C-alpha angles and dihedrals in degrees: 000000000000114000123206127196113269088242090065109056117183115273091240088059093047091050088059101042101030094093091047090054092050092050092047090050089053092052092049093048088052089055095252126138125240127230123220115268132189122202118194119184148136114242092196097056093027091228124138143178 
């Protein structure tokens, strides 16, 4: 298995969570708090729950 630094997530992962990060940033900049979130998915089959 090839390991990458945590600061460099796979592009497939970023494609999925990029919009979530942008939305969370907007909430934080507006002074709002975030709730915990868990994302479970399979990057190979592109399925998630």
